[in-house]
N, C-alpha and C positions, 0 to 999 in steps of 0.2 A: 504493500500500500504506500509506503514511504517513497519507494522508487517511482510509482505512478504519479504521486503528488509532485515530486521534483520535476519529472518530465513535463507534467501539465503546467507547472509554474514557469518553466523555461519557455515553453511554447507560447504561453500568454504574454510573457515579457517580450519575447521576440516580436509577436504581433503588435503589441503596444508601441514598441520602439519604431517599428516599420511604419505604422499608421501615423505616429507623431511626426516623424521626419517628413512623410508625404504631405501632411497638413501644413507644416511650417513652410515647405517649399512652395505649395500652392498659395499660401498667404502672401509670401514674398512676391510671387508672380502677379497676384491680384493687385497688390499695392503699386507695383511697377507699372502695370497697365493703366491704372487709374491716374497716376502722376504724369505719365509720358504720352498720353493720348494728345494728338494735335501738335506734337513736337517732331523735330526731324528724326526719322527712323534711324536707330542705331544699326550700324553694319553688322549683319549676322556673321557668326563664326562659321564660314562655309568654305570647304576646300574646293579647289578648281574642279576636282573630279565630281564632287556632288553638284556643283553649280552647272556642270555640263549636262546634267539630267533634268534641270528645271524646265527645258522646252518639251518635256515628255507629253504633256496634254496637247500642246500646240502641234507637235508632229503627227499626232493621231487624229487631229481635227483640222486638217488643211482645207482651205476653201479659196475661191477666187477673191481677189481684192486685198488679201493680206500683204503687208509690206515685206519686201524681199530682204535678203541678207545684206546687200549693199546699202540700202537705206537704213536698216537697223544699225549697222556699224558706223555709217556716216554720222548718224545723230547720237552716237554714244549711248544707245538705249540700254545696254547692259548696266552702265553706271546709273542711269535714271531709274531703272528697275530696282536696283539695290537701294537707291535713295528713298524710294517710296514703299519698299516692302517691309511691312510690319505684320505680315500674316503669321498665324499661329500654327499652320499645318502644311504638310506637303501638298494637299489638295489646293489650298489657297495660293501657295507659291506658284504652282504650275498654271492655275487659272489666271492669275494676274499677268503672268508672262504672255499667255495666249491672248489675253485681252489687249495688251499693248501692241500686239502684232496684227490685230484684226479690226481695222477701222470700219465702222458701219457705213453702208451705202445709202441708207435712208434714215430720217429721224426716228421712225418707228422701229428701226432695227438696232438702235442703241442698246447696249447690254443691260443698262440699269435705267430705271426712272429716277427722277430727281427725289421722289419720296423715298426710294430705296437707299440712295446715297446719303440722305439726311437723317435716317432713323438713328444712327449711332450718336449724332449730336443731340437728338431730342430725348433719348432715354438712356442715360448712363448705366443704369442698373441692368437693362436688357443687353446693352453692349458688353458689359463686363461678364455677364452670365454666358453669353455667346462665346466670347474670347476664351474664357476659362474652360468651357466644354471642348473647344477646338484645341486648346493647349494639351488636353489629355489625348487627343488624336496624335499630335506631333508629326514627325517627319519619317520618311522611309530610308534615311541614310544616304548612301552614295548612288542609289538607283531610283529611277522614276517609279511611281505607282504602277504605270503601265508596263514597265519592264517586268515587274513582279507578276502582274496578272497574265501577261502573255506567256510567261515562263511556264504556267500551268499546263499549257498544251504539250509540253515536252515530258510530263511526268509519266513514268512507267511504274505502276503500282502492283503489289502482290494481290492476287484474287481475294475477294472479300471473305470467301469461305475459309481460307487459311487464317485470316485474322480472327474469325469467330472460333476456330479450332484452338488458337493460342489463348483465347480468353477462357474457354471451358475446360481445357485439359488440366490446369492446376486444380480446379475444383473437383474434377473427377478423380484425380490422384489423391487429393485430400480425403475424399469420401471413401476411397478404397482402404484407407487406414483403419476404418471401422470393421472391415472384413479380415484384413491381415496387416497388422501394424508394420512388420518388416517390409512387406511388399509395397505398402502404401508410402512409407517414408522414402524407399528407393525410387518409386515411381514419381513422387513429388520432386525429389532432387533432380531426377533426369529431365522431367518436364520443365522445371524452372531453369535448368542449365540450357536446355534447348531454346526456351523462350528468350533468355538473355542474349545468347549468341546470335540468334536470328533477328532479335530486335535491333541490335546495333548495326547489323548488316543492312537490314531494310531501312532503318532510320537514316543511315548515311546516304541512301539513294534519294530520300525525300526531304532531308533536312533543309536544303536551300528553299524548298517550296513551303515548308511550314512557316517560314517568315512571312510569306504572302498571306497565308491563312490568318496568322496573328493580326496582320494589319487590316485585313478585311473584317475580322471580328471587331477591331477597334473602330473601324468606319461604321459598322452597324450599331455598336454600342453608343458611339457619339451621336449618330443620327437618331437613335432612340431617345437619348437624353434631350437633344434639340427638339424632338417632336413634342416634348412636354412644355416647351417654352412658347411664349406668344410673341411673334414678330409680325405685326399686321402688314408691314410693307412687303413681306415675302410670304403672304398667306397661301397663295396657290402652290408655291414650291414646297412649303412645309407640309401641306396636305398630300402632295405627291410623294414626298419622302416617307410619310407615315404609311402609305399604301405599299410602297416597295418593301419597307421593313417587315410587314406582315408576311410577305412571300418568303422571307428568309428565316421563318420561325424554326424550321427543322435544322437549318445550318447552324444556328446559334445555340440550340438547346444542348446544354452540358459542355459546350466547347471551352468555355472560359476556365473550367477546372482542369482541363486536360493539357493546356499549353502553357508552359512556363514563360512568363513575360520578361524576357531579357532586356527589353527596351527600358523598363522602369527600374532596372537594377535590383529587383526583389530577389532575395536569397535567404528567406527564413526557413524555419524547420518544416513548416507546412509544405513548402515547395520541395524540400528534400524527401519528405515522406511520399509525396505524390510522384516524385521521380522513381522511387522503388516500385510503386504500383504500376507506373507506365511500362517500365521495361520487363516486368514479370507478367503482365496481363495484356500488353499491346493495346491498351485502351486508346491512346492517342493515334496509333496507326489506323485502328478501325474507324475512329471518328474522322480522321483525315480522308479516308477513302470515300466516305459518304459526303463529306463537305466538298470534295473535289467534284463529284458528280453534280452537286447543286450549283456550283459556280460555273461549270462549263455550259450549263444551259441558261445562264442568266447574265451574260457579259454586258448586255445592253442596259440592264437594270443597275449593275455595278457602276457602269460608266455614268449613268444618270445621277446616282448618289454622289459620286465624286464631283460631278459638275455642280450640284446644288450646294454641297459643303464648300467647294471652292468659291462659288459665287458669294456665299455669306461671308466667308473669311476675307475675300478680296474687297468686298464692299466696305468693311470696317477699315481696312488698310488705306483705301482710296480716300475715305472721309477724313482719316487722321492726316494724310498727306495734304489734302486740301487745306485743312486748318493750319498747317505749318507754313503755308505760303504767305508772303507779305500781302499779295493781292491775287484774287482769281475771279473769273467770271464764268457764267454758263453760256455756252455758245448759242448764237442765233443762226439757224440754217435757212438759207433762201435759195431755192432752186433757180439756176440761171444767173446767179450773181456773177458780175464781171471779174471779180477778184476778191481775195480776203481783205476785209477792213478791220484793222486792229487799233485799239487805243491803249497806249502804255503797255505794250507787250514786252516781255523780257524772257531771258533764258533762266529756267528754274533751277539749274545746277550751280549758278554763280552765287557766291556769298554776298556780293554787293552789286547786283545787276543794274545796268542803266536801261531804262525803258524807252521805247520809241513808238511812234504812231504812224500809221500808213493808211491812206485812202487813195485808191487808184483803180481805174477801169481797164488798165492795160498791163501786159507783162512788165517786169522791172529789171533794169540793168544797173548794177552797183559798181561804182569805181572808188578808188582811194588806195592809199599805200598799205603795205603790210602792217598787221596789228592795229589797224584803225577801227576795226569793228565789223567789217563786211561779213566774214564767216560766222561770227556770233549772231548777227542779225538774221542771216539765212537760216541758221539752226533754230533760232527763237521762233521764226515764222513757221518753219516746218513742224516743230514740236507743238506749236499752237494748233495747227491743223490736225495733227495726229491725235493729240490728247483730247481735243474737242470731239473727234469722231470715235474715240474709244472710251474715255473716262468722263465725258460730258463736262470737262473742266479745262479751261484755258488760263495760263498764267498771264493775265492781261486785265485791264479795266473793262474792256468790252471787245467782242469779236463777232463778226458776221461774215458768213461765206457760204458757198455751195458745199456739197459733200463730194470729195475728190478721191481719185486714185492717186496715191502719194508716192513720189519717187525722188531720189536724190543721186547726185554724182559729185562727190565732194572729197572724200579722203581715200582715194584709190591708191593702189600700190602695184609695182611690177609683180607679175605672176611668175616667180622664179621656177616653181615646180612645173608649171605648165609651159614654160619657155616663152612667155609672151611679154613684150616690152610694155612700159607704162602707157605708151600711145595706143597700142592695141587694146589693152584693158580699158582705156578711157573711151575709145570709140565704140567698143562693145557695150559699155555702160550707157552711153548716149543712145545707142541703137535700140536698146530695150525700151526706152522712154518713147521713142518714135513709134515703135511697134505697138505699144499700149495705146497711143493716141489714134493710130490708124485702125485699131481693132474696134473702136467705138466703145459704147458703154458709158460709164461715168466719166465726167471731165477729168483731165489729168492736171495735177499740180506738181511741178518739179522744181528742184533747187540744184543749181550747178555752180561750183566754185572753181574759178579759173578755167574757162572753156579751152580745151585742147592745149593745155600747158605743155604737153609732151612733144611738141613739134616746133619747127622754126617759125619766126615771127610772121613772115609774109603769108605762108600757107595757113598758119593759125588764124590770122585775122580774116582771110578770105573764107576759109571753111567755117569758122565760128559765125560769121555774119550770115552765111547761108543756113546753117543748122538752126540757129536761134530764130532766124526769119521763118524757117519752115515750121518750127514749133508754134510761133504766133499765128501763122496761116492755118494751122490745124486746130486752133482753139486751145492750145496748151497754155495754161497759166504758169509762166516760167519766171523764176527769180534767179538771175545769173550775176555772178561777181567776176570782174575782169580787171586786169591792169592795162589792157589795150584800149586807150582813150579813143582810138580810131573807130571802135565799135559804137561809141555813143552817137557819132554822126551817121554811120552807115545804117543804124537801126532806129534813128530818132522818130521815124514815122510809125513804128510798130511797138516800140518799147518806151516806157517812162524812165527817165534818167534820175538817179539819186546817187549821193556820194557820202563818204565819211572823210574827215580830214583831221589833221593834227597840227599843233602849233609848236614852234621852237621858242621856249621862254627861258631866259637866263642860261642858255646853253643846254637846256633839257628838252626832251621830247615830251609833250603833253598831249595825251589822247583824250578826247571828249566823248567819243562813242555815240555821237548824236547823228541821226539820219538827216541829211540836208538835201533839198531839191536841186536838180540839175546835175550835169556831169562834173567830175573833179576838174579843177582848173589850176591845180598846184602840182609841182614836182619836188618832192622832198627827199627822195632816196639818197642823193649825193649829200644833202644837208645832214641827213641822219648819220652818214659816215663821219662827218666832221664832229658831230656831238659825241660820238662814241670813241673819238681819239685817233682816227686814222690820220696818216701823214698828210699835212696840208698840201704838199706838192702833188700827191696822188689825187686828192679830191679836186684840185684846180685843173689838172689835166683831164679828169673825167668830165668836169663841167664844160671845158673847152670842146671836147669831142661832142657832147650833147648839143651845145649851141651850134656847132658846125653842121651837124645833121639836120637840125631844125631849119637852118638857113638854106641848105643846099639839097637836102634829101639824100646825101651820100655820106658814108663813113670815111674817116681818115685817121 
């Protein structure tokens, strides 16, 4: 009796300590979520290997109109994703990534209503309950949720009758002890030895897939918990989720006791006792076999659950990011609008951004020196269009535009592996925009930084004028930056000219980053050499060469 009391006390203490640690950890998370909502998202501890799997939902839900890899990289969208990602689960991470790559084509196709994006601001208690529930779901580690689910197609399992045999034979051997103690003991030892040996052999074959079942169980448990919460803005999706959960009753029944949850770090005596039961009776292998059959017939429902959980999680992350911005607006979409109209638009990743405003009914040509603000303005306008059509949020005081197919050609590089020069990469990039414009469908909005920089001056200017003119003739709304002042005259009947400029004050270069009307009328490159300490004789000779060319049209 004393031994039993000691064992019972140890078990109870172990459980109490485990529960206490869990409650304290959740209390810390709860307080952190309450205090940091609406602040800049803290960068998650995420390895490159894990981050490479975040596009998992996106790659399984490809559709027309999603932005391509060139545009994603040009706009530094990985960095923007990380800056706004405060999701609590793998479902939320993957859905937010998918959302940023999937601009809507019509206002009614936007992923969220304004009511859904505002619920987190209206009801702090509901938001915190939702986030804490999703916190218990957590992440899938270095693989996408879909990598896990698709891996189930590769499982080779032992026939179910053999699992049942492994379950009943120990009881049969134990029962035989009442007929013959010696025979029964030997039979029990033999059966247990057989079960243990075959258990570890079979478990090794399905161990990678048990992780999938654990995560699916967590998805169902979290969905069940959320089903008890009231979130009016997502009423239809919550009801759909409740119906799906009912279909997985058999999948869930008894499973939570059979799988040791390594993700939570639990390692108490109860788990150790259950481990002995598992490898002597094969209960987890038997349950796995039935669970696998359930999942293989319900992939569409699993996908829908992941989508709903991801949408709930991402909605809170977007609402928090919105609140962290100095200014944001809800976009106004107007079919047939001549071009985006923006008031005080800025780049959301800059610590101290300078805002600019633009109203034009024609494509835009930007001129100005390096570092004057051209590329940043292009990216601010591109992000405004993309975020408006994905998150219903624009970093600006106001924004009105049509809904576009969005492309860019800005931060290209030589394709060393493919053996293509920068110029080939560049003209391929521009060709994809032309192809999209000529294919019809939604109007095209594109952003080009330094058109055809990969070739010589004469051919660059000639070809750039024709390509940009062709864009304008095809109805493409194009924002292009260039150092070639000649283009401002060649395209003045089809493009609106704007520029950025800097001043030299007390020997220092001062950039104002303000968008100004008309083409640039200053040449400061050689002056910049002077301010940075280049030899005076060098800069004087450079200025003489430039002036000679401007007078004669020939270099000397």
